[in-house]
C-alpha positions in Angstrom: 102.4 81.9 99.2 103.4 85.4 100.0 107.0 86.2 99.1 109.2 88.7 100.8 109.0 90.8 97.7 105.2 90.8 97.4 105.0 91.7 101.1 107.3 94.6 100.7 105.4 95.9 97.6 102.1 95.7 99.4 103.6 97.4 102.5 105.0 100.2 100.3 101.6 100.7 98.6 99.8 100.8 102.0 102.4 103.3 103.4 102.1 105.5 100.3 98.3 105.4 100.5 98.3 106.4 104.2 100.8 109.2 103.6 98.3 110.5 101.0 95.5 110.4 103.4 94.0 107.3 101.8 93.0 104.6 104.3 93.7 101.2 102.7 90.9 98.8 103.4 91.6 95.3 104.6 90.1 92.6 102.4 88.0 91.4 105.3 86.5 95.0 105.7 85.2 95.1 102.1 82.0 93.7 100.8 82.6 90.4 98.9 81.8 92.0 95.5 84.6 94.7 96.1 87.3 92.2 96.9 89.7 91.4 94.0 89.7 87.6 93.6 90.6 87.2 89.9 93.5 88.6 87.9 94.0 88.6 84.1 97.2 89.1 82.2 98.2 89.2 78.6 100.9 86.5 78.4 102.6 88.2 75.4 104.2 90.8 77.7 106.8 90.2 80.4 105.4 92.9 82.7 101.9 91.3 82.5 103.4 87.8 83.3 105.1 89.4 86.3 101.7 90.8 87.3 100.1 87.3 87.0 102.9 85.8 89.2 102.5 88.5 91.8 98.7 88.2 91.8 98.9 84.5 92.3 101.3 85.1 95.2 98.5 87.3 96.7 96.1 84.3 96.4 94.2 85.5 93.4 92.9 83.1 90.7 94.9 84.1 87.6 94.1 83.7 84.0 96.6 84.4 81.2 95.6 84.8 77.6 97.4 85.8 74.4 95.7 88.6 72.5 92.1 87.4 72.5 90.3 87.1 75.8 86.8 86.7 74.4 86.7 82.9 74.9 87.9 83.3 78.5 85.2 85.9 79.1 82.4 83.8 77.6 83.3 80.5 79.2 84.8 81.4 82.6 84.5 85.1 83.6 81.0 86.1 82.6 79.3 83.0 84.2 81.4 83.4 87.4 80.7 87.2 87.7 77.0 86.7 87.0 76.8 84.2 89.8 79.1 86.0 92.3 79.8 89.6 91.4 83.4 90.5 92.4 86.2 92.8 91.4 88.7 91.6 88.8 92.2 93.1 88.1 94.6 92.9 85.2 97.5 94.1 83.3 96.7 93.9 79.6 97.0 95.7 76.3 94.6 98.7 76.2 92.6 97.0 73.5 91.8 94.1 75.8 90.8 96.5 78.5 88.4 98.2 76.1 86.7 94.9 75.3 86.6 93.8 79.0 85.2 97.2 79.9 82.3 96.9 77.4 81.5 93.3 78.3 81.6 94.1 82.1 79.2 97.0 81.6 76.4 94.5 80.9 77.1 93.0 84.3 76.8 96.3 86.2 80.6 96.7 86.5 82.9 99.7 85.8 86.6 100.4 85.5 87.6 101.7 88.9 91.4 101.8 88.5 93.3 102.5 85.3 97.0 103.2 85.0 98.5 103.2 81.6 102.2 102.2 81.1 103.9 104.1 78.2 107.2 102.8 77.0 109.5 105.0 74.9 112.0 104.0 72.3 114.8 104.0 75.0 112.9 101.3 77.0 111.9 103.8 79.7 108.4 103.6 81.1 106.0 106.2 82.3 102.9 105.3 84.4 99.9 107.6 84.1 96.7 107.2 86.0 93.2 108.1 84.9 90.6 109.8 87.1 92.7 111.4 89.8 94.6 108.5 91.2 97.3 110.0 93.4 100.7 110.4 91.6 102.5 108.9 94.5 100.8 105.6 93.9 101.9 105.5 90.2 105.3 106.6 91.5 105.6 103.2 93.2 105.7 101.6 89.8 108.9 103.5 88.9 110.8 101.4 91.3 110.4 98.4 89.1 111.7 100.0 85.9 110.6 97.9 82.9 109.6 95.1 85.3 106.8 97.1 86.9 104.3 94.2 86.7 104.8 93.0 90.3 104.3 96.5 91.8 101.2 97.0 89.6 99.7 93.8 91.1 100.3 95.1 94.6 98.6 98.4 93.7 95.6 96.6 92.1 94.9 94.4 95.1 95.8 96.8 98.0 94.5 100.4 98.1 90.8 100.1 97.2 90.0 103.5 98.7 91.9 105.1 95.7 89.5 103.6 93.2 87.5 106.1 91.1 85.1 105.4 88.3 87.5 105.4 85.3 85.0 104.1 82.8 85.8 105.6 79.4 88.6 107.6 80.9 92.1 107.3 79.4 95.1 109.4 80.2 96.6 111.6 77.4 99.3 109.9 75.3 103.0 110.4 76.0 105.3 111.9 73.4 107.8 109.3 72.0 105.8 106.3 73.1 106.0 103.2 70.9 102.7 101.5 70.0 99.7 101.2 72.3 100.3 101.1 76.0 99.6 98.3 78.5 97.2 99.2 81.3 96.8 98.0 84.9 93.1 98.1 85.8 90.4 97.0 88.3 86.9 96.4 87.1 84.4 96.1 90.0 80.6 96.0 90.5 79.1 99.4 91.0 77.7 99.7 94.5 74.1 100.9 94.5 72.7 102.9 97.4 
């Protein structure tokens, strides 16, 4: 079910993308392997749980995990992605993203969207994208404050035309951050010519 909030976040992402000259693609316009159908989230973090809730509202199959996603990868994701290549999105700890990135590499997939979320000691959050994602898109995350997970899900499923190969790309750290950041990401099959 699409909620009013999820509709507004998706609309805001589409408007921002259009203002930046990025034409958002409709899901029906994308090849099946480029459509995000699966979302992962690290259930230890409230923003990630919000991401999972919003992704489910967009109709994605969601999978939560706490810390170790290797069993989920081996038993569910890898067999599914081998059979039907498709994009997956998530909001996880950067360590989980690193592992997923390496495992997805063997299936011909690459990180195509990566936005890291740095929290400082005051509870403020900065959102920094890798590989030239327009700043206005990450600016949409600021409207959610510490509860940016819902907006992050809207960005992950909506503006596919902003995707760039972000494999092995990580933004520079932020002064005053506490611990490792969380990251919103999309991993998708690489389209071959």
